[in-house]
C-alpha positions in Angstrom: 33.5 48.3 -15.2 36.0 51.0 -13.7 34.4 50.3 -10.4 35.3 46.0 -11.2 38.9 47.3 -12.3 39.8 48.9 -9.2 38.1 46.5 -6.9 40.5 44.0 -8.7 43.5 46.0 -8.4 43.1 46.6 -5.0 42.3 42.9 -4.5 45.8 42.3 -5.9 47.9 45.2 -3.9 45.5 43.3 -0.4 47.2 40.3 -1.9 50.8 41.2 -2.0 50.5 43.3 1.1 49.6 39.4 2.8 52.6 37.7 1.0 54.9 39.8 1.8 54.1 39.7 5.4 53.9 36.0 5.4 57.5 35.8 3.8 58.7 38.4 6.8 57.4 36.3 8.8 58.6 32.9 8.1 61.6 34.7 7.6 61.6 36.0 11.2 60.2 33.1 13.1 61.9 30.2 10.3 65.3 30.7 12.0 66.8 28.2 15.1 67.3 30.2 18.0 70.3 27.9 19.0 72.2 29.6 15.6 72.7 32.8 17.2 74.5 31.0 19.9 77.8 29.7 19.9 78.2 25.7 21.0 79.5 26.9 24.7 76.1 29.2 25.4 74.0 26.0 23.9 76.0 23.7 26.4 75.0 26.7 29.5 71.9 27.1 28.2 70.6 23.2 28.5 72.5 22.8 31.8 71.0 25.6 33.0 67.5 24.2 31.7 68.0 20.8 33.1 67.9 22.7 36.8 64.8 24.8 35.9 61.1 22.9 37.1 58.0 24.4 35.5 54.8 24.0 38.3 51.5 24.4 36.7 47.7 24.6 37.6 49.3 26.9 40.6 46.3 28.5 43.0 46.2 32.0 41.8 46.4 33.1 45.9 50.2 31.7 45.8 53.0 33.9 45.5 56.6 34.2 44.9 57.7 33.9 48.5 55.2 31.2 49.4 56.4 29.2 46.7 60.1 29.7 47.6 59.1 28.7 51.4 57.3 25.3 49.6 60.3 24.7 47.7 62.8 25.9 50.1 63.7 22.1 51.5 65.2 21.2 48.2 67.3 23.9 47.4 65.5 26.0 45.2 67.2 29.1 43.9 65.0 31.3 41.9 61.3 31.2 41.4 60.3 33.2 38.4 55.9 33.7 38.8 54.6 35.6 35.9 51.9 38.3 36.8 49.3 39.9 34.3 49.5 43.7 34.1 46.7 44.5 37.1 49.8 41.9 39.3 47.7 38.9 39.8 49.5 35.7 39.0 49.3 33.5 36.2 49.2 30.3 38.1 51.9 29.0 36.8 55.9 29.1 37.8 59.4 28.6 36.9 61.8 27.1 39.6 65.8 27.1 39.7 67.5 25.1 41.7 71.2 25.1 42.3 72.1 21.5 41.0 69.9 19.3 38.4 69.6 16.5 41.5 67.9 19.0 43.8 65.4 19.9 40.7 65.1 16.5 39.9 64.0 15.4 44.0 61.7 18.3 44.3 
Protein backbone atom coordinates (compact mmCIF):
# COMPACT_ATOMS: atom_id res chain seq x y z
CA UNK A 1 0.00 0.00 0.00
CA UNK A 2 2.87 2.36 0.82
CA UNK A 3 4.55 1.59 -2.51
CA UNK A 4 1.29 2.30 -4.38
CA UNK A 5 0.88 5.60 -2.54
CA UNK A 6 4.49 6.55 -3.36
CA UNK A 7 4.01 5.63 -7.02
CA UNK A 8 0.79 7.66 -7.18
CA UNK A 9 2.55 10.65 -5.60
CA UNK A 10 5.43 10.41 -8.11
CA UNK A 11 3.02 10.17 -11.02
CA UNK A 12 1.10 13.21 -9.73
CA UNK A 13 4.35 15.23 -9.51
CA UNK A 14 5.35 14.15 -13.02
CA UNK A 15 1.93 15.17 -14.34
CA UNK A 16 2.26 18.58 -12.65
CA UNK A 17 5.73 19.03 -14.13
CA UNK A 18 4.47 18.15 -17.63
CA UNK A 19 1.57 20.59 -17.29
CA UNK A 20 3.89 23.35 -16.07
CA UNK A 21 6.26 22.72 -18.97
CA UNK A 22 3.38 22.80 -21.44
CA UNK A 23 2.20 26.13 -20.00
CA UNK A 24 5.68 27.64 -20.32
CA UNK A 25 6.06 26.37 -23.89
CA UNK A 26 2.66 27.78 -24.80
CA UNK A 27 3.58 31.17 -23.31
CA UNK A 28 6.86 31.25 -25.24
CA UNK A 29 5.66 30.03 -28.62
CA UNK A 30 2.15 31.46 -28.75
CA UNK A 31 3.35 35.06 -28.86
CA UNK A 32 3.10 36.53 -32.35
CA UNK A 33 6.53 37.45 -33.66
CA UNK A 34 5.33 40.74 -35.10
CA UNK A 35 4.16 41.94 -31.67
CA UNK A 36 7.77 42.64 -30.72
CA UNK A 37 8.41 44.64 -33.90
CA UNK A 38 6.99 48.10 -34.53
CA UNK A 39 4.91 48.82 -37.63
CA UNK A 40 7.87 50.29 -39.50
CA UNK A 41 9.93 47.18 -38.74
CA UNK A 42 7.12 44.96 -40.01
CA UNK A 43 7.02 46.95 -43.26
CA UNK A 44 10.80 46.60 -43.64
CA UNK A 45 10.60 42.85 -43.06
CA UNK A 46 7.74 42.46 -45.54
CA UNK A 47 9.62 44.48 -48.18
CA UNK A 48 12.77 42.40 -47.66
CA UNK A 49 10.80 39.15 -47.87
CA UNK A 50 9.43 40.18 -51.27
CA UNK A 51 13.05 40.36 -52.47
CA UNK A 52 13.98 36.91 -51.11
CA UNK A 53 13.49 33.55 -52.77
CA UNK A 54 13.75 30.01 -51.47
CA UNK A 55 15.49 27.51 -53.76
CA UNK A 56 14.97 23.89 -52.79
CA UNK A 57 15.96 20.42 -53.95
CA UNK A 58 19.41 21.71 -54.91
CA UNK A 59 22.22 19.27 -55.71
CA UNK A 60 24.28 18.76 -52.58
CA UNK A 61 27.51 19.63 -54.38
CA UNK A 62 26.19 23.12 -55.27
CA UNK A 63 27.80 25.78 -53.04
CA UNK A 64 27.06 29.47 -52.45
CA UNK A 65 29.57 30.78 -55.05
CA UNK A 66 28.04 28.59 -57.76
CA UNK A 67 24.52 29.69 -56.80
CA UNK A 68 25.63 33.33 -56.89
CA UNK A 69 27.06 32.81 -60.38
CA UNK A 70 23.86 31.11 -61.61
CA UNK A 71 21.64 33.94 -60.34
CA UNK A 72 24.06 36.81 -61.14
CA UNK A 73 22.21 37.72 -64.37
CA UNK A 74 19.13 38.42 -62.22
CA UNK A 75 20.99 40.71 -59.80
CA UNK A 76 21.35 38.44 -56.79
CA UNK A 77 22.52 40.45 -53.76
CA UNK A 78 23.25 37.60 -51.36
CA UNK A 79 23.05 33.82 -51.12
CA UNK A 80 22.55 31.89 -47.88
CA UNK A 81 22.93 28.13 -48.33
CA UNK A 82 22.79 26.51 -44.87
CA UNK A 83 25.17 23.66 -44.12
CA UNK A 84 25.29 20.91 -41.53
CA UNK A 85 27.96 20.96 -38.78
CA UNK A 86 30.36 19.12 -41.10
CA UNK A 87 30.01 21.87 -43.73
CA UNK A 88 27.92 19.86 -46.18
CA UNK A 89 25.12 21.76 -47.96
CA UNK A 90 21.59 20.92 -46.87
CA UNK A 91 20.16 21.18 -50.40
CA UNK A 92 18.36 24.51 -50.17
CA UNK A 93 19.22 28.20 -50.19
CA UNK A 94 17.78 31.66 -49.67
CA UNK A 95 18.55 34.21 -52.37
CA UNK A 96 18.14 37.94 -51.84
CA UNK A 97 17.85 40.37 -54.74
CA UNK A 98 18.17 44.15 -54.99
CA UNK A 99 14.51 44.55 -55.97
CA UNK A 100 11.24 42.67 -56.00
CA UNK A 101 11.24 42.80 -59.82
CA UNK A 102 14.61 41.03 -59.97
CA UNK A 103 13.37 38.34 -57.58
CA UNK A 104 10.28 37.81 -59.71
CA UNK A 105 12.41 37.59 -62.86
CA UNK A 106 14.63 34.95 -61.29
